[in-house]
C-alpha positions in Angstrom: -6.8 120.3 74.5 -4.1 122.7 74.8 -0.9 123.0 72.7 1.3 121.5 75.3 0.3 118.6 77.8 1.7 116.0 79.7 -0.1 112.7 80.5 0.3 109.3 82.1 -1.2 106.1 81.0 -1.0 102.8 83.0 0.6 100.1 81.0 1.6 96.4 81.1 5.1 97.1 79.9 7.6 99.5 78.9 6.7 99.5 75.1 4.2 102.1 73.7 2.5 98.6 71.8 1.9 97.3 74.9 -1.7 97.1 76.5 -2.9 99.7 79.0 -3.2 98.0 82.4 -6.7 98.0 83.8 -5.4 98.4 87.2 -4.2 101.7 87.6 -2.5 101.7 91.0 -1.3 98.0 90.4 0.1 98.4 87.0 3.7 97.5 86.5 4.5 100.5 84.3 3.6 104.3 83.5 4.2 106.0 80.5 4.7 109.6 80.8 4.1 111.5 77.6 4.4 114.9 76.6 2.2 116.0 73.6 2.6 119.6 71.8 0.7 120.5 69.0 -1.3 117.3 68.9 2.0 115.5 68.4 3.9 113.1 70.7 7.1 114.8 71.5 8.5 112.5 74.3 7.5 109.3 75.8 9.2 107.4 78.6 8.2 104.5 80.7 8.6 104.5 84.8 8.4 101.5 86.8 5.4 101.7 89.2 7.1 101.0 92.7 3.8 101.2 94.4 2.5 97.9 92.5 3.4 95.4 94.8 2.5 97.3 97.7 0.5 95.6 100.3 -2.1 98.5 100.7 -2.4 102.3 99.5 -1.1 101.4 95.9 -3.8 103.6 94.1 -2.4 106.7 96.5 1.4 106.0 95.8 0.7 105.5 92.3 -1.2 108.9 92.3 1.6 110.4 94.0 4.3 108.9 91.5 2.2 110.3 88.3 2.1 113.6 90.1 5.6 114.2 90.7 6.2 114.0 87.0 4.1 117.0 86.6 1.3 115.3 84.5 -1.9 117.5 83.4 -3.9 114.4 83.1 -4.1 110.6 83.3 -5.6 107.9 80.8 -6.8 104.9 82.4 -9.5 102.0 82.0 -10.0 102.3 85.6 -8.9 104.9 88.6 -10.4 103.7 92.2 -11.5 106.2 94.8 -8.4 107.1 96.4 -6.3 107.9 93.6 -9.1 109.7 92.0 -9.5 111.6 94.9 -5.8 112.5 94.9 -5.9 113.4 91.3 -9.0 115.5 91.8 -7.4 117.7 94.5 -4.2 118.2 92.5 -6.5 119.1 89.5 -5.2 116.5 87.4 -7.7 115.5 84.7 -8.9 111.5 84.6 -9.8 110.1 81.0 -11.3 106.7 80.4 -10.5 104.6 77.5 -11.5 101.1 76.6 -9.0 98.6 76.6 -6.1 99.4 74.1 -2.6 99.9 73.7 -0.7 102.7 75.0 -0.2 104.1 71.4 -3.9 103.9 70.5 -4.9 105.5 73.9 -2.4 108.6 73.0 -4.2 108.8 69.3 -7.7 108.9 71.0 -6.7 111.4 73.4 -5.1 113.8 70.7 -8.1 113.0 68.5 -10.6 114.3 71.5 -12.4 111.0 71.7 -11.6 110.0 75.3 -14.2 111.4 78.3 -13.4 113.0 81.1 -14.2 111.2 84.2 -16.3 112.8 86.9 -16.4 109.7 89.4 -13.9 106.8 90.2 -14.3 104.1 87.8 -12.6 100.9 89.6 -13.1 99.6 93.0 -11.0 100.3 96.2 -8.3 97.5 96.7 -8.6 96.0 93.1 -6.1 93.7 91.7 -4.2 92.0 94.5 -6.2 88.7 94.4 -4.3 85.5 93.7 -1.0 87.3 94.6 -0.2 86.0 97.9 -1.7 88.8 99.8 -2.8 87.2 102.9 -6.3 86.7 104.0 -9.1 86.3 101.5 -11.6 89.1 101.1 -14.7 87.1 102.0 -16.6 87.1 105.0 -14.5 85.7 108.0 -11.2 86.3 106.4 -10.1 89.3 108.3 -12.2 91.8 106.8 -15.0 91.8 109.5 -14.3 95.4 110.7 -12.8 97.1 107.5 -16.1 98.9 106.2 -17.0 99.9 109.6 -13.9 101.8 110.4 -13.9 105.7 109.5 -11.0 106.2 106.7 -8.1 108.5 108.3 -7.4 111.4 106.2 -4.1 113.5 105.9 -4.2 117.4 105.6 -1.2 119.7 104.2 -1.5 122.8 106.3 0.5 124.9 103.5 -1.7 124.2 100.4 -4.8 122.7 102.1 -4.8 119.6 100.4 -6.8 116.4 102.0 -6.5 112.7 101.1 -7.0 109.3 102.5 -4.1 108.3 104.3 -2.0 105.3 102.5 -2.8 102.0 104.3 -0.2 101.0 106.6 1.1 104.7 107.1 0.7 107.1 109.7 0.1 110.9 108.2 3.5 112.1 109.7 5.2 110.0 107.2 3.4 111.2 104.1 4.8 114.2 102.0 2.0 116.5 100.1 2.0 115.4 96.3 0.9 118.7 95.6 3.7 121.1 97.5 5.9 118.5 99.3 5.2 119.7 102.9 4.9 117.1 105.6 1.0 115.9 106.1 -0.9 115.8 109.3 -3.7 113.5 110.5 -7.2 115.3 110.4 -8.5 114.9 114.1 
């Protein structure tokens, strides 16, 4: 660990004693924590405005965290789309077992957390039972979902490629790395 690091942690609330939320993209809060010389220097909770999005919450949540300038993310689960954004932005992802935000910070400082090399959560995790429309079973409006090719957005300025947020055209997306307008990969 470097002398100075900024991390993000998914949280169930806005207190360091709250539990880590296992649903990264759907957590109600993120803690942004600055660590210097193995000590917490500053911590703030920010609301996850993507938590109730109909789709694309993982990508939008990853952008929110990236905009805070973090070097690493600590989470129980990170889905494939958020993982893709973090990988391309060179933001490290560390996995932890369920615990409080404070305990996760202590484990990170102690070097006890393992860096993730693959996504640890499924796509579309966390909206069940929240009036999100059709169910996810066969015949519930999901028939073609897995056969359609994923739309990807590309930033010509910094060469970042990422999945398009669900329900958005790439022309409506700004690059989470440099802020430039993105285009659909043809």
